[in-house]
C-alpha positions as CSV (number, residue, x, y, z in Angstrom):
1,M,0.0,-0.1,0.0
2,I,1.1,3.6,-0.7
3,V,2.2,5.5,2.5
4,T,2.6,9.5,2.4
5,A,3.6,9.9,6.1
6,L,5.8,8.0,8.2
7,D,4.3,9.3,11.5
8,Q,0.8,8.1,10.9
9,P,-0.8,4.7,10.5
10,P,-1.7,4.2,6.6
11,P,-5.5,4.8,6.5
12,E,-5.8,1.4,4.5
13,L,-3.9,-0.7,7.0
14,E,-6.8,-2.5,8.7
15,R,-8.6,-3.1,5.5
16,R,-5.5,-4.4,3.6
17,T,-3.7,-6.4,6.3
18,G,-6.0,-6.9,9.2
19,W,-3.9,-5.0,11.6
20,T,-5.2,-2.2,13.8
21,I,-3.1,0.4,15.6
22,K,-4.2,0.7,19.2
23,P,-2.6,1.8,22.3
24,E,-1.2,-1.6,22.8
25,G,0.4,-1.7,19.6
26,A,-0.5,-3.2,16.2
27,C,-3.4,-5.8,16.8
28,R,-4.9,-8.5,14.7
29,G,-7.5,-10.3,16.6
30,E,-6.2,-11.3,20.1
31,V,-2.6,-10.7,19.0
32,C,-0.9,-7.5,19.7
33,V,2.7,-6.4,18.8
34,P,4.1,-3.6,20.6
35,L,5.2,-0.5,18.7
36,R,7.5,2.4,19.7
37,S,5.9,5.5,20.7
38,P,5.5,8.0,18.8
39,F,4.2,5.9,15.8
40,D,6.6,5.2,12.9
41,V,5.8,3.3,9.8
42,R,9.3,2.1,9.8
43,D,8.9,0.2,13.3
44,L,5.6,-1.1,12.2
45,A,7.2,-2.7,9.0
46,L,10.2,-4.0,11.1
47,R,8.1,-5.5,13.8
48,L,5.3,-7.1,11.5
49,R,8.2,-8.1,8.8
50,M,6.6,-6.0,6.1
51,P,8.9,-4.8,3.2
52,L,9.1,-0.9,3.2
53,V,10.7,1.0,0.1
54,G,10.5,4.5,-0.7
55,D,11.9,7.9,-1.6
56,D,12.5,10.3,1.4
57,Q,13.0,13.2,-0.8
58,L,9.5,12.6,-2.5
59,E,8.0,11.5,0.7
60,V,6.4,8.4,-0.7
61,W,6.8,5.0,0.4
62,A,5.2,1.5,-0.3
63,L,4.5,-0.9,2.5
64,G,4.4,-4.5,1.2
65,P,2.8,-7.5,2.8
66,E,4.1,-9.6,5.7
67,A,7.0,-11.9,4.7
68,D,8.1,-14.4,7.2
69,G,11.7,-14.8,5.9
70,H,12.6,-14.3,2.2
71,V,10.0,-12.4,-0.1
72,L,10.9,-14.1,-3.1
73,R,9.9,-17.9,-3.2
74,S,12.5,-18.7,-5.9
75,A,15.2,-17.0,-7.9
76,E,14.2,-18.5,-11.1
77,L,13.3,-16.1,-13.9
78,P,10.1,-16.9,-15.7
79,D,10.5,-17.1,-19.5
80,I,10.4,-13.5,-20.8
81,V,10.5,-12.5,-24.4
82,L,11.4,-8.9,-25.1
83,P,12.3,-7.0,-28.2
84,D,15.9,-6.5,-28.9
85,R,17.2,-3.3,-30.3
86,H,16.2,-4.3,-33.8
87,G,12.6,-5.3,-32.8
88,R,13.0,-9.0,-32.9
89,P,12.0,-11.2,-30.2
90,F,14.7,-12.0,-27.7
91,S,14.4,-14.7,-25.0
92,L,15.9,-14.1,-21.7
93,R,16.2,-17.8,-21.2
94,S,18.7,-17.9,-24.1
95,L,21.3,-16.4,-21.7
96,R,21.0,-19.2,-19.1
97,G,24.4,-20.1,-17.7
98,T,25.8,-16.9,-18.5
99,K,26.3,-14.0,-16.1
100,V,23.8,-11.2,-16.8
101,F,23.6,-7.6,-15.7
102,M,20.2,-6.1,-16.3
103,I,19.1,-2.5,-16.0
104,A,15.4,-1.7,-15.8
105,W,14.1,2.0,-16.4
106,A,10.7,3.5,-16.4
107,S,9.8,7.1,-17.3
108,W,7.6,7.7,-14.3
């Protein structure tokens, strides 16, 4: 979910995750996880094991779902076919067994 303030619980937190912020901490059902005071989304993410990425300069962050351990289930790349610089289809799987350095870019 998108977070625009680190010092306030995200408005969609309960609807999206089932966690509610109470004086006891973050609570879901009978389980409460203590949080530091004053509230900080970074502390919430750490204690609930939710990935948090963002840009401090733009003041926007993304809080991911709970992850008990590694977020990726595997490091296997799905079969992706993209156009090469000449517009012909190129399968990334054809590079299997070689070291690959990928750069991704988006205009936004």
